[in-house]
C-alpha positions as CSV (number, residue, x, y, z in Angstrom):
1,R,39.7,15.2,-10.9
2,M,36.9,14.0,-9.9
3,R,35.4,10.4,-9.8
4,H,32.9,10.0,-12.4
5,P,30.1,8.2,-10.2
6,V,30.0,10.9,-7.9
7,A,29.6,13.5,-10.6
8,L,26.8,11.6,-12.0
9,A,24.9,11.6,-8.6
10,L,25.4,15.4,-8.0
11,A,23.8,15.7,-11.5
12,L,20.8,13.8,-10.7
13,A,20.2,15.1,-7.9
14,A,17.0,17.4,-7.5
15,S,17.1,21.1,-6.2
16,T,17.2,24.8,-7.4
17,A,19.2,26.4,-10.4
18,L,22.7,27.8,-10.4
19,A,22.8,29.6,-13.9
20,Q,22.6,33.6,-13.0
21,T,23.3,35.0,-16.6
22,P,20.7,35.5,-18.6
23,S,20.7,34.2,-22.1
24,E,20.0,36.1,-25.5
25,P,16.2,35.2,-26.9
26,G,16.8,32.1,-29.0
27,A,20.3,31.4,-27.1
28,K,19.0,28.6,-25.7
29,A,17.9,26.1,-28.2
30,E,21.4,26.3,-29.9
31,V,23.6,23.4,-29.6
32,A,26.3,24.0,-26.4
33,V,27.6,20.4,-26.7
34,T,28.0,18.0,-29.4
35,V,29.7,14.2,-29.5
36,G,29.5,12.5,-32.1
37,S,25.9,12.5,-33.5
38,S,24.2,13.3,-29.9
39,T,24.3,16.8,-29.0
40,L,23.1,19.1,-25.7
41,S,21.1,22.7,-26.4
42,V,21.8,25.4,-23.8
43,A,18.5,24.8,-22.3
44,E,19.2,21.1,-21.7
45,V,22.2,21.5,-20.1
46,E,20.7,24.6,-17.9
47,R,18.0,22.2,-16.9
48,R,20.8,19.4,-16.4
49,L,22.6,21.5,-14.2
50,S,19.3,23.0,-11.8
51,A,19.2,19.6,-10.8
52,I,21.9,20.0,-8.5
53,P,21.6,21.5,-4.8
54,P,23.4,24.8,-4.8
55,F,25.7,23.9,-1.8
56,Q,27.0,20.7,-3.7
57,L,27.9,23.4,-7.0
58,Q,30.8,24.1,-5.1
59,Q,32.2,20.9,-6.0
60,F,32.4,21.6,-9.2
61,G,34.5,24.9,-8.9
62,K,34.4,28.5,-7.2
63,T,32.8,30.6,-9.8
64,P,30.0,30.0,-12.1
65,A,32.2,30.1,-15.3
66,E,34.4,26.9,-13.6
67,I,31.3,25.3,-11.9
68,K,29.7,25.2,-15.6
69,K,32.7,24.6,-17.8
70,R,33.9,21.3,-14.9
71,F,29.9,20.3,-15.4
72,V,29.8,19.9,-18.9
73,E,33.3,18.4,-19.1
74,T,33.1,15.9,-16.0
75,I,29.5,15.1,-16.6
76,L,27.3,15.7,-19.7
77,V,30.6,14.8,-21.9
78,P,31.2,11.5,-20.9
79,E,27.8,10.7,-20.2
80,L,27.2,11.4,-24.3
81,L,30.7,9.4,-24.9
82,A,28.9,6.7,-23.5
83,V,25.6,7.1,-25.6
84,E,27.4,7.2,-28.5
85,E,30.0,3.8,-27.4
86,A,26.7,2.0,-26.8
87,R,25.0,3.1,-30.0
88,R,28.2,1.9,-31.6
89,R,28.1,-1.4,-30.2
90,E,24.6,-1.6,-30.9
91,V,23.7,-2.1,-27.1
92,E,19.7,-1.1,-27.3
93,K,19.5,-4.8,-29.1
94,S,20.1,-6.8,-26.5
95,P,17.2,-8.3,-24.8
96,A,18.1,-7.0,-21.0
97,T,18.7,-2.9,-22.6
98,R,15.5,-3.7,-24.1
99,D,13.9,-4.8,-20.8
100,R,15.1,-1.4,-19.2
101,I,14.2,1.1,-22.0
102,R,10.6,-0.1,-22.0
103,D,10.6,0.3,-18.2
104,A,12.3,4.1,-18.4
105,L,9.3,4.4,-20.9
106,R,6.6,3.4,-18.7
107,Q,7.6,4.9,-15.7
108,A,8.3,8.3,-17.7
109,M,4.4,7.9,-18.9
110,E,3.6,7.2,-15.2
111,A,5.0,10.3,-13.8
112,E,3.4,12.2,-16.6
113,L,0.1,10.3,-15.1
114,R,1.1,11.1,-11.3
115,E,1.8,14.8,-12.7
116,A,-1.9,15.3,-13.9
117,A,-3.9,13.3,-11.2
118,N,-1.8,15.9,-8.6
119,S,-4.8,18.2,-9.4
120,V,-6.9,17.6,-6.6
121,S,-9.3,20.6,-5.5
122,L,-10.3,21.4,-1.7
123,D,-13.9,21.2,-2.8
124,E,-12.9,17.5,-3.7
125,I,-11.1,16.8,-0.4
126,K,-14.2,18.5,1.3
127,S,-16.3,16.7,0.0
128,Y,-15.2,13.4,0.6
129,Y,-14.3,14.3,3.8
130,D,-18.2,14.9,4.3
131,Q,-19.0,11.9,2.8
132,N,-16.9,9.5,4.9
133,K,-17.1,11.2,8.5
134,H,-17.8,7.9,10.2
135,R,-14.2,7.1,9.3
136,F,-12.8,10.4,10.8
137,N,-15.0,10.6,13.9
138,T,-15.5,7.5,15.6
139,P,-17.8,7.8,19.0
140,R,-16.7,6.6,23.0
141,R,-17.4,2.7,23.3
142,L,-16.8,0.4,25.7
143,K,-15.7,-3.0,25.9
144,L,-18.6,-5.5,26.8
145,W,-18.7,-8.8,27.6
146,R,-22.5,-10.4,28.2
147,I,-23.8,-12.9,29.3
148,L,-27.5,-13.6,28.0
149,V,-30.4,-15.5,29.9
150,R,-34.0,-16.1,29.3
151,D,-34.3,-15.0,33.2
152,E,-34.0,-12.6,35.8
153,A,-33.1,-15.1,38.3
154,T,-30.5,-17.2,36.7
155,A,-28.9,-13.4,35.5
156,K,-29.0,-12.7,39.0
157,K,-27.4,-16.1,40.2
158,I,-24.6,-15.5,37.7
159,L,-23.9,-11.9,38.6
160,T,-23.3,-13.6,42.5
161,S,-21.3,-16.1,41.3
162,V,-18.7,-13.6,39.2
163,K,-18.2,-11.6,42.4
164,G,-14.8,-11.5,44.1
165,E,-11.3,-12.2,43.3
166,E,-10.9,-12.0,39.7
167,I,-8.8,-14.6,38.7
168,K,-12.0,-17.0,40.2
169,A,-14.7,-14.6,39.0
170,T,-13.0,-15.1,35.4
171,E,-12.9,-18.7,35.7
172,H,-16.9,-18.8,36.8
173,W,-18.0,-16.1,34.0
174,N,-16.3,-18.3,31.5
175,R,-18.4,-21.5,32.3
176,S,-21.2,-19.6,32.8
177,A,-21.2,-17.9,29.2
178,R,-20.1,-21.3,27.4
179,E,-22.9,-23.3,29.5
180,A,-25.5,-20.5,30.2
181,S,-25.5,-18.0,27.1
182,V,-28.4,-17.7,24.9
183,D,-26.4,-15.7,22.8
184,K,-24.4,-18.7,20.4
185,S,-23.0,-16.5,18.3
186,T,-20.3,-15.2,21.3
187,N,-20.9,-17.7,24.5
188,M,-17.6,-19.9,22.9
189,R,-15.7,-16.6,23.2
190,D,-16.7,-15.8,26.7
191,G,-20.0,-13.3,25.8
192,D,-17.6,-11.3,24.2
193,L,-19.2,-8.0,22.5
194,G,-15.6,-6.3,21.8
195,F,-16.2,-2.5,21.1
196,V,-19.9,-1.1,21.7
197,M,-20.9,2.3,20.5
198,P,-23.6,4.0,22.1
199,D,-26.4,2.7,19.8
200,G,-25.6,-0.9,20.1
201,Q,-23.2,-1.5,17.5
202,T,-20.4,-3.4,18.0
203,E,-17.1,-4.1,15.5
204,M,-19.1,-6.8,13.9
205,P,-21.6,-5.1,10.9
206,Q,-23.9,-8.1,12.0
207,L,-23.8,-8.1,15.5
208,R,-26.2,-5.2,17.1
209,V,-27.4,-5.2,20.6
210,D,-29.6,-3.1,22.9
211,P,-28.7,0.5,23.7
212,A,-29.5,-0.2,27.4
213,L,-26.3,-2.3,27.6
214,F,-23.7,0.3,26.9
215,A,-25.9,2.6,29.2
216,A,-25.6,0.7,31.7
217,A,-22.2,-0.2,31.7
218,D,-21.7,3.6,31.2
219,K,-22.3,4.1,34.9
220,V,-19.5,1.9,36.0
221,K,-15.6,2.0,35.6
222,D,-13.4,-0.3,33.2
223,G,-13.0,-3.2,35.1
224,E,-16.0,-3.2,37.2
225,L,-19.3,-5.7,36.9
226,V,-23.2,-3.7,36.0
227,Q,-24.5,-4.4,39.3
228,E,-27.8,-5.5,38.6
229,P,-29.2,-7.5,35.4
230,V,-30.1,-5.2,32.3
231,K,-33.4,-6.4,30.4
232,E,-32.5,-7.1,27.1
233,G,-35.6,-7.8,24.8
234,E,-37.4,-10.6,26.5
235,N,-33.9,-11.7,28.0
236,W,-31.5,-10.9,30.7
237,A,-27.8,-9.7,30.7
238,V,-25.0,-9.6,32.6
239,V,-22.9,-6.9,31.6
240,W,-18.8,-6.6,32.5
241,R,-17.2,-4.0,31.2
242,R,-13.7,-4.7,30.4
243,G,-12.4,-1.6,28.9
244,S,-13.2,2.0,27.1
245,L,-11.9,4.4,24.1
246,E,-12.3,8.2,24.0
247,A,-14.2,9.2,21.3
248,V,-11.9,10.7,18.1
249,N,-12.7,13.5,16.2
250,R,-10.0,14.0,13.3
251,T,-11.2,17.5,11.6
252,L,-11.2,18.0,7.9
253,A,-7.4,20.0,8.3
254,Q,-6.2,17.3,10.1
255,E,-7.2,15.0,7.9
256,G,-6.6,16.4,4.7
257,P,-3.5,15.7,3.5
258,A,-4.3,12.0,3.4
259,I,-7.1,12.8,1.7
260,R,-5.2,14.2,-1.1
261,Q,-3.2,11.3,-1.2
262,L,-6.3,8.7,-1.5
263,L,-7.9,10.9,-3.8
264,S,-4.5,11.4,-5.8
265,R,-3.7,7.5,-6.3
266,E,-7.4,6.9,-7.3
267,K,-7.2,9.1,-9.8
268,I,-3.8,7.7,-11.1
269,I,-5.6,4.2,-11.5
270,G,-8.1,5.7,-13.1
271,L,-6.4,7.7,-15.7
272,S,-3.8,4.4,-16.1
273,N,-6.7,2.2,-16.6
274,D,-8.7,4.5,-19.3
275,L,-5.3,4.9,-21.0
276,A,-4.9,1.2,-21.2
277,K,-8.4,0.3,-22.3
278,K,-8.2,3.2,-24.6
279,L,-4.8,2.0,-26.2
280,E,-5.2,-1.8,-25.8
281,G,-8.0,-1.6,-28.1
282,D,-5.7,0.2,-31.1
283,L,-2.3,-1.6,-30.2
284,V,-2.5,-4.9,-29.0
285,K,-2.4,-7.3,-32.1
286,N,-1.4,-10.8,-30.9
287,V,-0.9,-12.4,-27.5
288,N,-0.1,-15.9,-28.4
289,Y,-0.9,-17.9,-25.3
290,E,-0.4,-21.1,-27.1
291,L,3.6,-20.2,-27.0
292,V,3.8,-18.9,-23.6
293,K,2.7,-22.1,-22.0
294,Y,5.7,-23.7,-23.4
295,I,7.6,-21.6,-21.0
296,N,8.5,-23.8,-17.6
297,V,7.7,-22.5,-14.5
298,D,8.1,-24.7,-11.3
299,P,6.3,-25.0,-8.2
300,S,8.5,-22.4,-6.4
301,G,9.0,-20.0,-9.4
302,D,11.7,-20.7,-10.9
303,V,11.5,-20.3,-15.0
304,G,13.2,-22.9,-17.1
305,G,14.3,-22.9,-20.6
306,R,11.6,-23.0,-22.6
307,Q,10.0,-26.2,-24.2
308,R,10.0,-26.6,-27.9
309,P,6.3,-27.1,-29.7
310,G,5.7,-30.6,-30.3
311,V,8.8,-32.1,-29.0
312,V,7.9,-35.1,-26.8
313,P,10.0,-35.8,-23.1
314,R,12.7,-38.5,-24.6
315,H,12.1,-40.2,-20.8
316,R,8.9,-39.6,-18.5
317,P,9.7,-38.9,-14.9
318,Q,8.0,-42.3,-12.8
319,N,6.8,-41.6,-9.6
320,P,8.8,-43.9,-6.8
321,G,5.9,-43.8,-4.5
322,T,3.2,-45.4,-6.6
323,P,2.5,-49.3,-5.9
324,H,2.8,-52.0,-8.8
325,R,2.3,-55.7,-8.5
326,D,4.8,-58.2,-9.5
327,E,5.5,-62.5,-8.5
328,R,6.3,-61.2,-4.8
329,G,3.0,-59.1,-4.3
330,L,2.4,-55.3,-3.9
331,R,5.7,-53.8,-3.7
């Protein structure tokens, strides 16, 4: 005989149906299996059987009749026997079982909400894409370092000092950025502006520079200095192009599946919150936080025994690190 755990795993697998024999009208509602007070209709047996992939059904037998018979004998009957014995032992009254039943009901409710939230239309996806194009389409960006000074002469002097071997150039650059740059938001990080867009916007929303910096750096290669200082407002900038990123353009077709998942999750959260809010007023009758506070949770997260209200601890813990004074002084 097939071992029960293996057969049960097969019964819970998802796929297409096996049964090919048509049923008479109303036959699916008739009881096919009765074990004690538990019953399964023909439709329920068919549903359970249809959850098994066809290639696994052959483990139950060689013919459709044999497969169905063995499935009932090895899967459904033992399952109902276990249910009957659990009822006899009143297993449902144990705290652990009640927790599992509540969890199963919660998961079933969440599954129903997920099914309801899966209906995301193409119009909804396109609308989200159009409203968030900046997330899917990013212009070309240049990684720039910049030292900002008051006059052109100082900028040219710095530019001359940082030309040459890159290691020494970097040392001169870093020192000049810290000591000479008037942009105090970047001078302590070597004048690093991060990636700059053509309009002068950087990765930090609060930091925008003159678009002239991008235009000048766009004429040199990665790793090269802009050969002349760049006028930036009333100041002058020494610019070093440190890298670049090409433009990213993601189409609606490319982002559609991810947007569908995102909108579906948002719908699930919305439906869950709306349902909880609606039911809370009708069903939540009492939450006694005064009793809950007697549950002991230590700093490590372990839950200890519940303290009884009104009981004073017999011994209060002493802090051995607290000094006290006696006849020999402070100890």
